[in-house]
C-alpha positions as CSV (number, residue, x, y, z in Angstrom):
1,S,37.7,-15.1,-15.9
2,A,37.9,-12.5,-18.7
3,F,34.1,-12.2,-18.6
4,V,34.1,-11.8,-14.9
5,R,36.9,-9.1,-15.2
6,R,34.8,-7.2,-17.7
7,K,31.9,-7.2,-15.3
8,L,34.2,-6.3,-12.4
9,Y,35.3,-3.2,-14.4
10,Q,31.6,-2.2,-14.6
11,L,31.3,-2.6,-10.8
12,E,34.4,-0.5,-10.3
13,E,32.9,2.3,-12.5
14,L,29.6,2.2,-10.6
15,E,31.6,2.6,-7.3
16,V,33.6,5.5,-8.6
17,D,30.5,7.2,-9.9
18,A,28.7,6.6,-6.6
19,R,31.6,8.0,-4.6
20,R,31.8,11.1,-6.8
21,M,28.0,11.7,-6.4
22,A,28.2,11.3,-2.6
23,V,31.2,13.7,-2.3
24,S,29.5,16.2,-4.5
25,Y,26.3,16.0,-2.5
26,M,28.1,16.5,0.8
27,S,30.1,19.4,-0.7
28,S,26.8,21.1,-1.6
29,L,25.8,20.9,2.1
30,G,29.0,22.6,3.2
31,V,30.8,19.5,4.5
32,S,34.6,20.1,4.7
33,E,36.7,17.2,3.3
34,P,33.7,15.1,2.1
35,A,36.0,12.5,0.6
36,K,37.6,11.9,4.0
37,V,34.1,11.7,5.6
38,L,33.0,9.1,3.0
39,E,36.2,7.0,3.5
40,G,35.7,7.1,7.3
41,F,32.2,5.7,6.9
42,V,32.6,2.9,4.3
43,N,35.5,1.3,6.2
44,N,33.6,1.2,9.5
45,F,30.1,0.9,11.1
46,F,29.7,-2.8,10.3
47,L,27.2,-4.9,12.3
48,I,28.0,-8.3,13.8
49,R,24.9,-10.4,13.9
50,P,23.8,-11.7,17.4
51,V,24.2,-15.3,18.4
52,E,21.4,-17.4,16.8
53,L,22.2,-20.8,18.4
54,E,20.4,-19.5,21.5
55,P,17.1,-18.1,20.2
56,T,16.0,-16.7,23.6
57,D,15.5,-12.9,23.3
58,I,17.2,-12.8,19.9
59,I,14.8,-10.2,18.6
60,R,15.5,-7.9,21.6
61,R,19.3,-8.4,20.9
62,Y,18.8,-7.7,17.2
63,K,16.9,-4.5,18.0
64,H,19.5,-3.3,20.5
65,L,22.3,-3.8,18.0
66,I,20.4,-2.2,15.1
67,R,19.5,0.8,17.3
68,A,23.1,1.1,18.6
69,R,24.6,1.1,15.1
70,E,22.0,3.6,13.9
71,S,22.9,5.9,16.8
72,S,26.6,5.6,16.0
73,V,25.9,6.5,12.3
74,R,23.7,9.4,13.3
75,D,26.3,10.8,15.7
76,Y,29.0,10.5,12.9
77,V,26.8,12.3,10.4
78,R,25.7,14.9,12.9
79,A,29.3,15.7,13.7
80,V,30.2,16.5,10.1
81,L,27.0,18.2,9.1
82,G,26.4,20.4,12.2
83,K,23.0,21.9,12.6
84,V,20.8,20.9,9.6
85,E,17.2,19.7,9.2
86,R,16.7,16.2,10.3
87,S,15.4,15.2,6.8
88,V,18.8,16.3,5.3
89,Q,20.7,14.3,7.9
90,Y,18.6,11.2,7.1
91,S,19.4,11.6,3.4
92,V,23.1,11.9,4.0
93,E,23.1,8.8,6.2
94,T,21.4,6.9,3.3
95,V,23.8,8.2,0.7
96,L,26.7,7.0,2.8
97,E,25.0,3.6,3.4
98,V,24.4,3.1,-0.4
99,V,28.1,3.8,-1.3
100,S,29.2,1.5,1.5
101,V,27.0,-1.3,0.1
102,I,28.3,-0.8,-3.5
103,R,31.9,-0.9,-2.2
104,L,31.1,-4.1,-0.2
105,I,29.7,-5.8,-3.3
106,N,32.7,-4.8,-5.3
107,K,35.1,-6.2,-2.7
108,L,33.3,-9.5,-2.4
109,V,33.4,-10.1,-6.2
110,K,37.1,-9.3,-6.2
111,H,37.6,-11.6,-3.2
112,Y,36.0,-14.6,-4.9
113,L,37.6,-14.0,-8.2
114,E,41.1,-13.7,-6.7
115,L,40.4,-16.8,-4.5
116,G,39.4,-18.9,-7.5
117,L,42.5,-17.8,-9.5
118,K,44.8,-18.3,-6.5
119,Y,43.9,-21.9,-6.0
120,N,43.0,-22.6,-9.6
121,N,39.5,-23.3,-8.6
122,W,37.6,-23.1,-11.9
123,I,34.3,-24.2,-10.3
124,L,34.4,-21.1,-8.0
125,V,35.2,-18.8,-11.0
126,M,32.4,-20.5,-13.1
127,Q,29.9,-19.9,-10.3
128,L,30.9,-16.3,-10.1
129,A,30.6,-15.9,-13.9
130,I,27.0,-17.3,-13.7
131,Q,26.0,-15.0,-10.9
132,I,27.8,-11.8,-11.8
133,P,25.3,-10.4,-14.3
134,E,22.6,-10.5,-11.5
135,I,25.1,-8.9,-9.1
136,V,25.8,-6.1,-11.6
137,E,22.1,-5.4,-12.0
138,L,21.7,-5.3,-8.2
139,T,24.6,-2.8,-7.9
140,K,23.1,-0.7,-10.7
141,A,19.9,-0.5,-8.7
142,Y,21.8,0.8,-5.6
143,A,23.7,3.3,-7.8
144,S,20.5,4.6,-9.4
145,S,19.0,5.3,-6.0
146,L,21.6,7.9,-5.3
147,N,19.9,10.2,-7.8
148,A,16.7,10.1,-5.8
149,F,18.3,10.4,-2.4
150,T,20.5,13.4,-3.3
151,S,17.6,15.2,-5.1
152,G,14.9,14.3,-2.6
153,V,12.4,12.6,-4.9
154,P,10.3,9.5,-4.1
155,I,11.5,6.1,-5.1
156,G,9.6,2.9,-5.8
157,D,9.9,1.8,-2.2
158,S,8.1,5.0,-1.2
159,V,4.7,3.7,-2.3
160,G,3.8,2.6,1.3
161,P,4.4,6.1,2.8
162,L,2.7,7.6,-0.3
163,V,-0.4,5.6,0.3
164,A,-0.4,6.5,4.0
165,K,-0.1,10.2,3.0
166,M,-3.1,9.8,0.7
167,I,-5.1,8.2,3.5
168,S,-4.3,11.1,5.8
169,N,-5.6,13.5,3.1
170,W,-2.2,15.0,2.8
171,G,-2.6,16.5,6.3
172,E,-0.1,17.3,9.0
173,P,0.9,14.7,11.6
174,L,-0.7,14.6,15.0
175,R,2.6,13.8,16.7
176,E,5.8,11.7,16.5
177,V,4.8,8.4,17.9
178,A,8.2,6.8,17.6
179,E,11.6,8.1,16.6
180,G,11.3,9.3,13.0
181,T,7.8,8.0,12.7
182,D,4.6,10.1,12.5
183,L,1.0,9.5,13.5
184,Y,-2.0,10.9,11.7
185,E,-5.6,10.6,12.6
186,V,-8.5,10.9,10.1
187,E,-12.0,9.7,9.6
188,V,-13.1,7.6,6.7
189,D,-16.8,7.0,6.3
190,S,-17.4,7.1,10.1
191,R,-14.4,4.9,10.9
192,R,-11.5,6.4,12.9
193,V,-8.3,5.7,11.0
194,Y,-4.8,6.0,12.6
195,V,-2.1,6.4,9.9
196,I,1.5,5.6,10.6
197,K,4.4,6.5,8.3
198,A,8.1,7.5,8.6
199,S,8.8,11.2,9.0
200,G,9.6,12.8,5.7
201,P,10.7,14.2,3.4
202,G,14.2,12.9,4.0
203,S,15.4,9.3,3.4
204,N,13.9,7.5,6.4
205,V,12.0,4.3,7.1
206,G,11.3,5.0,10.8
207,W,10.2,2.4,13.3
208,P,6.8,1.3,12.1
209,G,6.6,-1.8,14.4
210,E,7.3,0.2,17.5
211,A,4.9,2.9,16.4
212,L,2.1,0.4,15.8
213,E,2.7,-1.2,19.1
214,R,2.4,2.1,20.9
215,V,-0.8,3.2,19.1
216,V,-2.6,-0.1,19.8
217,E,-1.5,-0.2,23.4
218,E,-2.7,3.5,23.9
219,V,-6.2,2.4,23.0
220,S,-5.9,-0.8,25.0
221,G,-6.1,-3.0,21.9
222,S,-9.5,-1.5,20.8
223,V,-8.6,-1.7,17.1
224,D,-10.7,-3.6,14.6
225,R,-8.1,-4.0,11.9
226,I,-4.5,-3.3,11.0
227,I,-3.6,-2.7,7.4
228,T,0.1,-2.6,6.2
229,V,1.1,-1.2,2.8
230,D,4.5,-1.8,1.3
231,A,6.4,-2.4,-2.0
232,A,7.0,-6.1,-2.8
233,L,9.6,-7.7,-5.0
234,K,7.9,-9.0,-8.2
235,L,8.6,-12.3,-10.0
236,E,10.0,-11.9,-13.5
237,S,6.7,-13.1,-14.9
238,E,4.7,-10.5,-13.0
239,E,3.8,-7.0,-14.2
240,T,5.2,-3.9,-12.5
241,G,2.6,-2.1,-10.5
242,E,0.4,-5.1,-9.8
243,V,-1.5,-4.5,-6.6
244,A,-2.3,-7.5,-4.4
245,F,-3.7,-8.0,-0.9
246,G,-3.3,-10.8,1.7
247,T,-2.7,-11.5,5.3
248,G,0.2,-10.6,7.6
249,A,2.7,-7.8,8.1
250,A,3.9,-6.4,4.8
251,I,7.4,-5.2,5.8
252,G,10.9,-6.3,4.6
253,D,12.5,-6.2,8.0
254,V,15.2,-8.4,9.6
255,G,12.9,-9.1,12.5
256,P,12.3,-6.5,15.2
257,E,9.8,-4.3,13.5
258,K,7.9,-7.1,11.8
259,I,7.6,-9.2,15.0
260,A,6.4,-6.1,16.9
261,M,3.5,-5.9,14.4
262,E,2.7,-9.6,14.6
263,R,2.9,-9.6,18.4
264,V,0.6,-6.7,19.1
265,A,-1.9,-8.0,16.5
266,S,-1.9,-11.5,18.0
267,K,-2.0,-10.2,21.6
268,Y,-5.4,-8.5,20.9
269,S,-6.6,-10.8,18.1
270,I,-6.6,-8.0,15.6
271,P,-6.9,-9.0,11.9
272,L,-3.6,-8.1,10.1
273,D,-4.0,-7.2,6.4
274,A,-1.3,-6.6,3.8
275,V,-1.6,-4.6,0.6
276,V,1.5,-4.7,-1.7
277,V,2.6,-3.0,-4.9
278,K,4.9,-5.3,-7.0
279,M,8.1,-4.1,-8.6
280,S,11.6,-5.1,-9.4
281,E,14.6,-4.4,-7.2
282,L,15.8,-1.7,-9.7
283,E,12.4,-0.1,-9.7
284,A,12.2,-0.1,-5.9
285,L,15.4,1.9,-5.6
286,S,14.9,4.1,-8.7
287,P,12.9,7.4,-8.8
288,L,9.1,6.7,-8.7
289,S,7.7,6.1,-12.2
290,K,4.3,7.1,-13.4
291,R,3.3,3.5,-13.5
292,L,4.2,3.0,-9.9
293,Y,2.5,6.2,-8.8
294,E,-0.7,4.9,-10.5
295,A,-0.3,1.6,-8.7
296,A,0.0,3.6,-5.4
297,V,-3.4,5.2,-6.2
298,R,-4.9,1.7,-6.8
299,A,-3.4,0.5,-3.5
300,Y,-4.9,3.5,-1.8
301,E,-8.3,2.6,-3.2
302,E,-7.8,-1.0,-2.1
303,V,-7.1,0.2,1.5
304,L,-10.3,2.3,1.4
305,R,-12.2,-0.8,0.2
306,I,-10.9,-2.9,3.1
307,I,-11.8,-0.2,5.6
308,R,-15.3,0.2,4.2
309,E,-16.1,-3.5,3.9
310,K,-14.3,-5.0,6.9
311,V,-14.4,-2.3,9.6
312,R,-17.7,-1.5,11.3
313,E,-18.9,2.1,11.4
314,G,-17.5,3.7,14.6
315,G,-14.6,1.3,14.5
316,R,-10.9,1.9,14.6
317,V,-8.3,0.9,12.1
318,V,-4.6,1.4,11.9
319,V,-2.9,1.9,8.4
320,V,0.9,1.5,8.3
321,G,2.7,2.9,5.3
322,V,5.9,0.9,5.3
323,G,9.0,1.9,3.2
324,N,11.4,4.8,2.6
325,T,9.6,8.1,2.8
326,V,12.1,10.1,0.7
327,G,10.3,12.9,-1.1
328,V,7.0,12.2,0.8
329,R,6.5,14.8,3.5
């Protein structure tokens, strides 16, 4: 238990630092009593998962609960911030969420340690000792993300929106196609390309599934191909920045957005491609490195190759840049 306690001390330090950074960030935005605002958030806004024994309409129920919680969080943040740019509001929401996750990890580790000691359950303590180095690394990843979210720089998970922005020739969006989700329209070698990404440059992932569904339905399913681009968790034996392509919806979603993509693609028999950039969890949440930026450029080139080789001239293709668009306008 001494080993676990040492690691627990590290977790507590990470939580204290995260809280300090969040309070400092909100203070810089003119929030009065930021510590009280933070405390009011981390103790609330939990989400109870819907009943899974009855699978009927579970995705619709999941989506409803996720949207309802997001709306509650948004109202809470809006009340303390007042009138600010939407991108700033998104970033504050994310900072509060990150601190809340770090606190939850800390509480869970304490819970299992105290439970093991209370009942003299050495097996439980041993399991915790085996897992805690990985838990600490995960917490460090979340803690490191605060630097990016408070300073507004891209993170590893921003590669999807970054590639989407490259495809759009760094242009301005045509319109907001879903809440917090922009639509661009460009031409690539005589192919019409619709580009979807979350609205930046604040910390925001948007609703890419809903946006894709709307775009495809607007053209009555007359789309030759859908290409999704996202960050992917690498295996320890894999290199950071490796770019791979495959089939399916590249999105780390609990269900609603991913299934929206799959449903609209299958409804109109549209090929669904995935291009991913591999990275560790720490890299996904840390400020974007040069290595990952170069990988994003290669992913962009891969998307162009797919468009040129697999979409006929005069055809339509939708490119969805999935991920957190912090720092990517």
